[in-house]
Every structure is written in structure tokens, then in C-alpha cells.
C-alpha positions as a Python dict, from the first residue, in 0.01 Angstrom:
ca = {
    (1, 'M'): (0, 0, 0),
    (2, 'S'): (-279, -240, 12),
    (3, 'D'): (-643, -79, -26),
    (4, 'Q'): (-862, -258, 223),
    (5, 'L'): (-1181, -91, 81),
    (6, 'L'): (-1148, -258, -259),
    (7, 'R'): (-1288, -577, -114),
    (8, 'Y'): (-1629, -434, -146),
    (9, 'R'): (-1591, -390, -531),
    (10, 'S'): (-1768, -734, -577),
    (11, 'E'): (-2073, -598, -421),
    (12, 'F'): (-2131, -355, -706),
    (13, 'P'): (-2191, -537, -1058),
    (14, 'I'): (-2126, -233, -1268),
    (15, 'L'): (-1776, -240, -1156),
    (16, 'E'): (-1717, -542, -1370),
    (17, 'R'): (-1777, -368, -1692),
    (18, 'A'): (-1725, -9, -1657),
    (19, 'T'): (-1491, 259, -1500),
    (20, 'Y'): (-1757, 408, -1271),
    (21, 'L'): (-1639, 754, -1143),
    (22, 'I'): (-1973, 917, -1098),
    (23, 'S'): (-2101, 863, -756),
    (24, 'N'): (-2169, 1231, -716),
    (25, 'S'): (-2448, 1187, -947),
    (26, 'L'): (-2565, 830, -895),
    (27, 'G'): (-2394, 588, -683),
    (28, 'A'): (-2309, 230, -804),
    (29, 'M'): (-2606, -12, -735),
    (30, 'P'): (-2537, -275, -476),
    (31, 'R'): (-2588, -631, -567),
    (32, 'G'): (-2810, -651, -247),
    (33, 'V'): (-3078, -439, -417),
    (34, 'Y'): (-3168, -741, -646),
    (35, 'E'): (-3278, -928, -330),
    (36, 'A'): (-3416, -640, -168),
    (37, 'M'): (-3655, -577, -475),
    (38, 'K'): (-3751, -954, -463),
    (39, 'G'): (-3830, -910, -102),
    (40, 'Y'): (-4062, -636, -178),
    (41, 'A'): (-4237, -808, -458),
    (42, 'D'): (-4277, -1132, -234),
    (43, 'T'): (-4411, -941, 56),
    (44, 'W'): (-4668, -766, -169),
    (45, 'A'): (-4751, -1103, -353),
    (46, 'R'): (-4779, -1309, -38),
    (47, 'R'): (-4911, -1053, 245),
    (48, 'G'): (-5118, -817, 32),
    (49, 'V'): (-5269, -538, 217),
    (50, 'R'): (-5136, -694, 545),
    (51, 'A'): (-4797, -573, 432),
    (52, 'W'): (-4891, -237, 550),
    (53, 'E'): (-4910, -326, 931),
    (54, 'E'): (-4643, -603, 909),
    (55, 'R'): (-4362, -404, 743),
    (56, 'W'): (-4436, -115, 509),
    (57, 'W'): (-4583, 149, 759),
    (58, 'M'): (-4272, 134, 974),
    (59, 'L'): (-4032, 134, 689),
    (60, 'A'): (-4021, 498, 637),
    (61, 'A'): (-3894, 571, 1010),
    (62, 'E'): (-3654, 267, 989),
    (63, 'V'): (-3476, 404, 692),
    (64, 'G'): (-3472, 746, 837),
    (65, 'D'): (-3311, 607, 1140),
    (66, 'E'): (-3053, 437, 939),
    (67, 'V'): (-2969, 746, 748),
    (68, 'G'): (-2977, 950, 1065),
    (69, 'A'): (-2719, 719, 1226),
    (70, 'L'): (-2465, 809, 958),
    (71, 'M'): (-2496, 1176, 1085),
    (72, 'N'): (-2551, 1129, 1446),
    (73, 'A'): (-2879, 1216, 1438),
    (74, 'P'): (-3104, 1102, 1748),
    (75, 'K'): (-3355, 833, 1671),
    (76, 'R'): (-3693, 932, 1506),
    (77, 'S'): (-3569, 1278, 1398),
    (78, 'V'): (-3520, 1186, 1024),
    (79, 'S'): (-3820, 1153, 810),
    (80, 'T'): (-3810, 1028, 445),
    (81, 'H'): (-3937, 1189, 141),
    (82, 'Q'): (-3914, 1168, -255),
    (83, 'N'): (-3663, 1436, -307),
    (84, 'V'): (-3471, 1724, -147),
    (85, 'T'): (-3700, 1983, -320),
    (86, 'T'): (-3996, 1832, -119),
    (87, 'C'): (-3797, 1829, 204),
    (88, 'Q'): (-3731, 2199, 162),
    (89, 'A'): (-4086, 2256, 110),
    (90, 'V'): (-4186, 2079, 413),
    (91, 'V'): (-3953, 2308, 617),
    (92, 'A'): (-4077, 2621, 420),
    (93, 'S'): (-4424, 2518, 519),
    (94, 'C'): (-4348, 2556, 880),
    (95, 'F'): (-4281, 2925, 880),
    (96, 'D'): (-4476, 3242, 794),
    (97, 'F'): (-4308, 3508, 575),
    (98, 'S'): (-4554, 3767, 634),
    (99, 'G'): (-4390, 3935, 929),
    (100, 'K'): (-4062, 4162, 946),
    (101, 'R'): (-3847, 3833, 985),
    (102, 'N'): (-3903, 3696, 615),
    (103, 'K'): (-3554, 3696, 482),
    (104, 'V'): (-3418, 3385, 294),
    (105, 'V'): (-3032, 3385, 235),
    (106, 'Y'): (-2885, 3138, 12),
    (107, 'T'): (-2590, 3133, -245),
    (108, 'D'): (-2593, 3093, -622),
    (109, 'M'): (-2379, 2788, -575),
    (110, 'N'): (-2674, 2594, -440),
    (111, 'F'): (-2821, 2320, -646),
    (112, 'P'): (-3061, 2477, -887),
    (113, 'S'): (-3364, 2295, -801),
    (114, 'V'): (-3327, 2445, -443),
    (115, 'M'): (-3293, 2802, -591),
    (116, 'Y'): (-3601, 2756, -805),
    (117, 'F'): (-3801, 2656, -484),
    (118, 'W'): (-3697, 2957, -273),
    (119, 'E'): (-3717, 3209, -531),
    (120, 'A'): (-4076, 3102, -583),
    (121, 'Q'): (-4141, 3157, -203),
    (122, 'K'): (-4133, 3526, -297),
    (123, 'K'): (-4506, 3486, -381),
    (124, 'R'): (-4553, 3387, 12),
    (125, 'G'): (-4379, 3712, 102),
    (126, 'A'): (-4020, 3565, 124),
    (127, 'C'): (-3749, 3833, 77),
    (128, 'V'): (-3488, 3603, -94),
    (129, 'H'): (-3128, 3736, -67),
    (130, 'M'): (-2863, 3543, -305),
    (131, 'V'): (-2486, 3572, -210),
    (132, 'K'): (-2280, 3540, -524),
    (133, 'T'): (-1954, 3343, -573),
    (134, 'D'): (-1632, 3537, -650),
    (135, 'D'): (-1454, 3276, -831),
    (136, 'G'): (-1715, 2998, -943),
    (137, 'I'): (-1549, 2760, -701),
    (138, 'T'): (-1597, 2892, -341),
    (139, 'V'): (-1870, 3055, -142),
    (140, 'P'): (-1750, 3386, 7),
    (141, 'T'): (-1808, 3307, 365),
    (142, 'D'): (-1768, 3638, 507),
    (143, 'H'): (-2044, 3779, 265),
    (144, 'L'): (-2271, 3480, 347),
    (145, 'L'): (-2242, 3551, 717),
    (146, 'D'): (-2280, 3944, 666),
    (147, 'A'): (-2607, 3871, 486),
    (148, 'I'): (-2744, 3673, 780),
    (149, 'D'): (-2926, 3958, 992),
    (150, 'E'): (-3199, 3994, 1225),
    (151, 'Q'): (-3458, 3999, 940),
    (152, 'T'): (-3340, 3668, 827),
    (153, 'L'): (-3579, 3371, 890),
    (154, 'L'): (-3404, 3080, 693),
    (155, 'V'): (-3060, 3006, 543),
    (156, 'P'): (-3084, 2695, 311),
    (157, 'V'): (-2717, 2616, 191),
    (158, 'S'): (-2538, 2333, 65),
    (159, 'H'): (-2278, 2169, 268),
    (160, 'V'): (-2088, 2067, -34),
    (161, 'I'): (-2116, 2254, -347),
    (162, 'F'): (-2218, 2029, -640),
    (163, 'R'): (-2030, 2209, -910),
    (164, 'S'): (-1691, 2247, -736),
    (165, 'A'): (-1705, 2031, -422),
    (166, 'F'): (-1624, 2348, -210),
    (167, 'I'): (-1712, 2260, 156),
    (168, 'N'): (-1901, 2522, 323),
    (169, 'D'): (-1832, 2619, 675),
    (170, 'A'): (-2149, 2501, 820),
    (171, 'K'): (-2073, 2559, 1180),
    (172, 'A'): (-1990, 2911, 1113),
    (173, 'I'): (-2315, 2964, 928),
    (174, 'V'): (-2512, 2779, 1191),
    (175, 'D'): (-2355, 3002, 1466),
    (176, 'K'): (-2426, 3318, 1291),
    (177, 'A'): (-2779, 3229, 1199),
    (178, 'H'): (-2850, 3126, 1573),
    (179, 'K'): (-2701, 3462, 1702),
    (180, 'V'): (-2942, 3647, 1498),
    (181, 'G'): (-3242, 3414, 1558),
    (182, 'A'): (-3241, 3248, 1211),
    (183, 'H'): (-3246, 2868, 1115),
    (184, 'V'): (-3043, 2687, 886),
    (185, 'V'): (-3147, 2427, 638),
    (186, 'L'): (-2819, 2232, 538),
    (187, 'D'): (-2824, 2035, 218),
    (188, 'T'): (-2611, 1737, 263),
    (189, 'F'): (-2667, 1549, -62),
    (190, 'Q'): (-2295, 1611, -172),
    (191, 'S'): (-2147, 1533, 176),
    (192, 'L'): (-2323, 1274, 358),
    (193, 'G'): (-2146, 934, 258),
    (194, 'T'): (-1823, 1078, 176),
    (195, 'L'): (-1769, 1339, 467),
    (196, 'P'): (-1819, 1300, 809),
    (197, 'V'): (-2145, 1494, 912),
    (198, 'D'): (-2252, 1530, 1281),
    (199, 'V'): (-2584, 1731, 1290),
    (200, 'Q'): (-2562, 1739, 1682),
    (201, 'A'): (-2224, 1884, 1680),
    (202, 'L'): (-2313, 2148, 1420),
    (203, 'D'): (-2633, 2213, 1608),
    (204, 'V'): (-2811, 2256, 1266),
    (205, 'D'): (-3174, 2315, 1265),
    (206, 'F'): (-3267, 2116, 944),
    (207, 'A'): (-3059, 1876, 713),
    (208, 'C'): (-3160, 1721, 398),
    (209, 'G'): (-3036, 1507, 118),
    (210, 'G'): (-3084, 1189, -65),
    (211, 'V'): (-2937, 840, -87),
    (212, 'L'): (-2898, 819, -455),
    (213, 'K'): (-2538, 948, -471),
    (214, 'W'): (-2263, 867, -223),
    (215, 'L'): (-2504, 650, -1),
    (216, 'C'): (-2560, 403, -320),
    (217, 'G'): (-2921, 397, -233),
    (218, 'G'): (-3095, 469, -562),
    (219, 'P'): (-3354, 744, -658),
    (220, 'G'): (-3672, 817, -475),
    (221, 'V'): (-3555, 849, -124),
    (222, 'A'): (-3459, 1180, 32),
    (223, 'Y'): (-3417, 1253, 427),
    (224, 'L'): (-3506, 1541, 638),
    (225, 'Y'): (-3354, 1584, 987),
    (226, 'V'): (-3522, 1799, 1209),
    (227, 'R'): (-3353, 1913, 1540),
    (228, 'P'): (-3569, 1738, 1817),
    (229, 'D'): (-3651, 2049, 1994),
    (230, 'L'): (-3808, 2198, 1698),
    (231, 'G'): (-3950, 1866, 1593),
    (232, 'G'): (-4203, 1868, 1875),
    (233, 'K'): (-4331, 2210, 1794),
    (234, 'L'): (-4332, 2290, 1439),
    (235, 'E'): (-4635, 2233, 1220),
    (236, 'P'): (-4588, 2193, 858),
    (237, 'T'): (-4857, 2299, 627),
    (238, 'F'): (-4746, 2079, 350),
    (239, 'T'): (-4880, 1778, 527),
    (240, 'G'): (-5111, 1459, 480),
    (241, 'W'): (-5258, 1177, 645),
    (242, 'T'): (-4925, 1023, 744),
    (243, 'A'): (-4851, 1314, 975),
    (244, 'H'): (-5194, 1258, 1153),
    (245, 'Q'): (-5207, 1133, 1508),
    (246, 'D'): (-5436, 867, 1409),
    (247, 'P'): (-5401, 823, 1048),
    (248, 'F'): (-5626, 510, 1021),
    (249, 'A'): (-5932, 683, 1203),
    (250, 'F'): (-5963, 864, 865),
    (251, 'E'): (-6099, 1170, 1061),
    (252, 'T'): (-6257, 1480, 882),
    (253, 'G'): (-6131, 1842, 957),
    (254, 'P'): (-5789, 1982, 1045),
    (255, 'I'): (-5518, 1774, 1128),
    (256, 'R'): (-5382, 1656, 1471),
    (257, 'Y'): (-5008, 1624, 1437),
    (258, 'T'): (-4834, 1315, 1540),
    (259, 'D'): (-4478, 1292, 1671),
    (260, 'P'): (-4170, 1296, 1461),
    (261, 'P'): (-4060, 1169, 1213),
    (262, 'Y'): (-4410, 1101, 1072),
    (263, 'R'): (-4515, 1462, 1183),
    (264, 'F'): (-4293, 1585, 879),
    (265, 'M'): (-4422, 1336, 621),
    (266, 'N'): (-4738, 1390, 409),
    (267, 'G'): (-4879, 1110, 169),
    (268, 'T'): (-4831, 750, 127),
    (269, 'P'): (-4455, 639, 159),
    (270, 'H'): (-4254, 525, -151),
    (271, 'V'): (-4213, 178, -34),
    (272, 'P'): (-4025, 18, -339),
    (273, 'A'): (-3752, 324, -311),
    (274, 'L'): (-3713, 249, 68),
    (275, 'E'): (-3652, -118, 10),
    (276, 'A'): (-3386, -41, -239),
    (277, 'A'): (-3224, 213, -29),
    (278, 'R'): (-3128, -30, 240),
    (279, 'P'): (-2838, -235, 109),
    (280, 'G'): (-2640, 73, 17),
    (281, 'L'): (-2684, 220, 356),
    (282, 'E'): (-2583, -104, 526),
    (283, 'I'): (-2259, -116, 312),
    (284, 'I'): (-2166, 248, 381),
    (285, 'T'): (-2237, 186, 762),
    (286, 'E'): (-2021, -109, 744),
    (287, 'V'): (-1737, 80, 572),
    (288, 'G'): (-1736, 382, 787),
    (289, 'V'): (-1758, 749, 643),
    (290, 'R'): (-1424, 814, 813),
    (291, 'R'): (-1254, 568, 602),
    (292, 'I'): (-1426, 669, 301),
    (293, 'R'): (-1334, 1025, 357),
    (294, 'E'): (-950, 944, 406),
    (295, 'K'): (-938, 758, 60),
    (296, 'S'): (-1136, 1026, -81),
    (297, 'K'): (-894, 1289, 4),
    (298, 'R'): (-604, 1086, -120),
    (299, 'Q'): (-777, 988, -450),
    (300, 'T'): (-896, 1346, -527),
    (301, 'A'): (-544, 1479, -456),
    (302, 'T'): (-409, 1224, -712),
    (303, 'L'): (-666, 1351, -973),
    (304, 'I'): (-563, 1701, -912),
    (305, 'D'): (-199, 1620, -938),
    (306, 'L'): (-267, 1421, -1282),
    (307, 'A'): (-460, 1725, -1411),
    (308, 'D'): (-181, 1962, -1322),
    (309, 'K'): (77, 1748, -1526),
    (310, 'N'): (-136, 1800, -1809),
    (311, 'G'): (-197, 2170, -1773),
    (312, 'W'): (-569, 2125, -1727),
    (313, 'P'): (-765, 2375, -1511),
    (314, 'V'): (-911, 2248, -1196),
    (315, 'N'): (-1236, 2405, -1059),
    (316, 'T'): (-1214, 2249, -727),
    (317, 'P'): (-1045, 2378, -387),
    (318, 'R'): (-684, 2234, -361),
    (319, 'D'): (-703, 2228, 4),
    (320, 'P'): (-839, 1879, 118),
    (321, 'E'): (-995, 2016, 417),
    (322, 'E'): (-1221, 2249, 179),
    (323, 'R'): (-1274, 1976, -76),
    (324, 'G'): (-1566, 1717, -93),
    (325, 'G'): (-1545, 1398, -309),
    (326, 'T'): (-1547, 1556, -650),
    (327, 'V'): (-1266, 1703, -865),
    (328, 'S'): (-1403, 1920, -1169),
    (329, 'I'): (-1149, 1935, -1472),
    (330, 'A'): (-1177, 2184, -1738),
    (331, 'M'): (-973, 2017, -1994),
    (332, 'P'): (-994, 2164, -2342),
    (333, 'D'): (-1336, 2062, -2517),
    (334, 'S'): (-1446, 1910, -2185),
    (335, 'Q'): (-1815, 1869, -2283),
    (336, 'E'): (-1701, 1669, -2606),
    (337, 'V'): (-1445, 1491, -2403),
    (338, 'C'): (-1720, 1391, -2149),
    (339, 'R'): (-1934, 1247, -2444),
    (340, 'E'): (-1636, 1028, -2563),
    (341, 'L'): (-1556, 889, -2212),
    (342, 'L'): (-1901, 768, -2170),
    (343, 'R'): (-1885, 602, -2505),
    (344, 'R'): (-1587, 420, -2364),
    (345, 'E'): (-1780, 314, -2049),
    (346, 'I'): (-1571, 551, -1839),
    (347, 'L'): (-1862, 715, -1646),
    (348, 'V'): (-1826, 1079, -1544),
    (349, 'D'): (-2050, 1372, -1601),
    (350, 'W'): (-2022, 1741, -1723),
    (351, 'R'): (-2144, 2060, -1572),
    (352, 'P'): (-2138, 2436, -1691),
    (353, 'Q'): (-1880, 2638, -1510),
    (354, 'A'): (-1727, 2316, -1395),
    (355, 'G'): (-1620, 2105, -1660),
    (356, 'V'): (-1587, 1711, -1633),
    (357, 'R'): (-1663, 1592, -1285),
    (358, 'V'): (-1485, 1297, -1156),
    (359, 'S'): (-1590, 1124, -835),
    (360, 'P'): (-1422, 835, -685),
    (361, 'H'): (-1578, 640, -418),
    (362, 'F'): (-1452, 381, -171),
    (363, 'Y'): (-1498, 131, -436),
    (364, 'N'): (-1273, 258, -694),
    (365, 'S'): (-913, 190, -749),
    (366, 'D'): (-628, 403, -824),
    (367, 'Q'): (-563, 227, -1157),
    (368, 'E'): (-919, 353, -1259),
    (369, 'L'): (-796, 723, -1213),
    (370, 'E'): (-506, 658, -1439),
    (371, 'T'): (-740, 482, -1679),
    (372, 'L'): (-947, 800, -1695),
    (373, 'I'): (-657, 1032, -1749),
    (374, 'R'): (-496, 822, -2012),
    (375, 'A'): (-827, 808, -2209),
    (376, 'V'): (-861, 1198, -2176),
    (377, 'E'): (-508, 1223, -2315),
    (378, 'E'): (-573, 984, -2607),
    (379, 'I'): (-915, 1174, -2689),
    (380, 'L'): (-744, 1524, -2690),
    (381, 'K'): (-446, 1395, -2897),
    (382, 'D'): (-711, 1229, -3171),
    (383, 'R'): (-908, 1570, -3160),
    (384, 'Q'): (-580, 1752, -3247),
    (385, 'V'): (-495, 1532, -3516),
    (386, 'A'): (-847, 1543, -3669),
    (387, 'A'): (-814, 1931, -3667),
    (388, 'R'): (-512, 1947, -3872),
}
């Protein structure tokens, strides 16, 4: 069967010299970034300070809209930031933890940076409740839903778990949170770009993530969706001049909030990273996330089958409807195997309690999966011989 998505391989230079199976960590750079960076430099060189009013000031909102289109977010509901931790901090700054409703519910399967941030909010009065995994792969949905009660204010959870690629039941979480008057902060870093996401269908309050993984947008750009009915009334205290109603008036005293998305921004936007993000977003939009998802389900199933044939434990859900774009394989000596794979220009990564994480994207061929598995077999065989 012909794989129509492989026609995009030529857009990613690294694929010419490496087996790139690490899009869960950093997506391959699109060739168009070269021109985007040149365009940024040319604008700065030729237009100088005029670049702000002619292009740069609007860029943050434009890129936010481009990301938002991929998750069915209304225009001007997505702001852009430097990283997800900043996005979560902006959300937290909109709420008061001094009252009876001060509970934050999250799971031990969240990305650590997010955990560290919410644990630190105890100093602001937050009562933090961590729901723990039973198996190291999945989130116990019933336990999570039971923990969301009338004292809960915020529920920051990952849509797809970074270690295991388990897909949380976001709709059930949102429904329970809304039933008791809580808000959900959905981290879509490991889902958007490889899994269809519809923030309006989910009715989620906030969604955040970054472009550097499955969206092939590079580091330095994160996004924050705020549901429009909340966007017009929330007042973040983590703010700055970009969020002011008239930023170039340089008024003294308290802020007068502007409209979203700038309402949720703060300091000067990160222009070079925003420019670099656009070629990847353009390609993902053209390819279509639904087509990416169908290929991902097939290739991750192939990886699980190949791991099973070798007797290697798989720390990823086997049900494709519960699995994101990554397969975590705990073959023997997995950390050392990962190091050797990298030396051979087979790019994957390793995480504790996961093993080697393998993340094919739309630009990867089936042959590359076989290349990976053959290489692991060779490495393990060589290690056995050396140990005799």
C-alpha cells in the first residue's frame, strides 16, 4: 500500500541522514524554517523598529490562531507564550486560593514541570491532591473523577501521558469538573498534531501545549487556549504591558486589561520563535491531523507487534483508542541501548519507568521501524556476546 504522506519527507532535512523517531520530544525541522529565519533577519535589518507595527506585534495572535485552528478554537482565543509552565502560571494567576474552593487535582503521570509548578502553589494556599497511577502506564480515571469535588478549583491534567502515551478521558474529566464548579487545564503537548483535539466539543476551560514536538515548530512557542466566555472576564495577575488596553500609552498605575488573546500575554513576544513555528504549522495543517492519526495508530501497532515478537515489555496501552503517538519499549538494558541507537543516528529517547520511547510521525516510513528493531536486536546480541 502506498503511503501518500511520505511525499512530505523532502521537507525535513534531517530525514536524509538519520532515522528520526523522536517527534514526541522534538519534531523534525521543516526546510521552510531557513527562509522564515532569513525573513525575520531581513525584516529587522531593513525595517528596524518599524517591524513592530508592520509585522511583529500582530505575530503572536496570528500564530495563536494558526495553532487554534488545529484544535477548533475560535479565533483570538489562543495566546502564545514561551513554555507550558508559563501558560499554567498565567491560568493560576487568575484564581484565588484563599477560600474554601482551593483544591488542585492532578496526577503523578503529568509532566514533572507542571507538577513542580502546582506543588509550589501550596504557598499561595492551594490544597494539592495527587492521584497516583496503579500500573505506571494509565491514569485511574475513576480515582481521578472521585477526587474532583466541590472544593476543587482547578484540574491540570495531561491529555496524553508523556511516558506511556496513555490518552486521558478528557471529556469525562471536564464533565465531572463542571458538574462541581471546577475548571480543567488540559495539557495537549503530547496530543495536538498527532491526535484530533476539539476544545469546543470537549468544552474545556483551558488548553495549553507547545509547538516543538508533534507540530514541528521548534522551541520557544507555547500556546494557551482560554474558553471565550472566561476570556472576557478573567484577570491574570501574571501580566504585563502586552496585556494592557493601550500598551503604547505607557500609563502608570494598575493595568486596564485588553481583549483576548493579548489579555493573557505579559511581556514582549518572542518574535524569532514565532516566525520559526509557522512552517511546521503550515505543513501539519496541510497534511491534516486525522490522516496523521490513522497512520500513527497503524505504525504504533506495528512497533508493539515487533516488540512482542522479541519478548520486550511494552509500557504503552495496547488499545489504539487509548494510545497516543509513542510506544515505550523496556527491552533489556534499555538506557544503554538508547545510547547506542543515538550513536548510530537512530534518534529515540529514554525515560525512567518507560524505557525507550519511539515516536513515528507522518514523515516516517515503515522501513524505519524495522531499521530500529533490527538495530536493537543487534545491540542486545553484541552485549550478550561481550558479557560471556
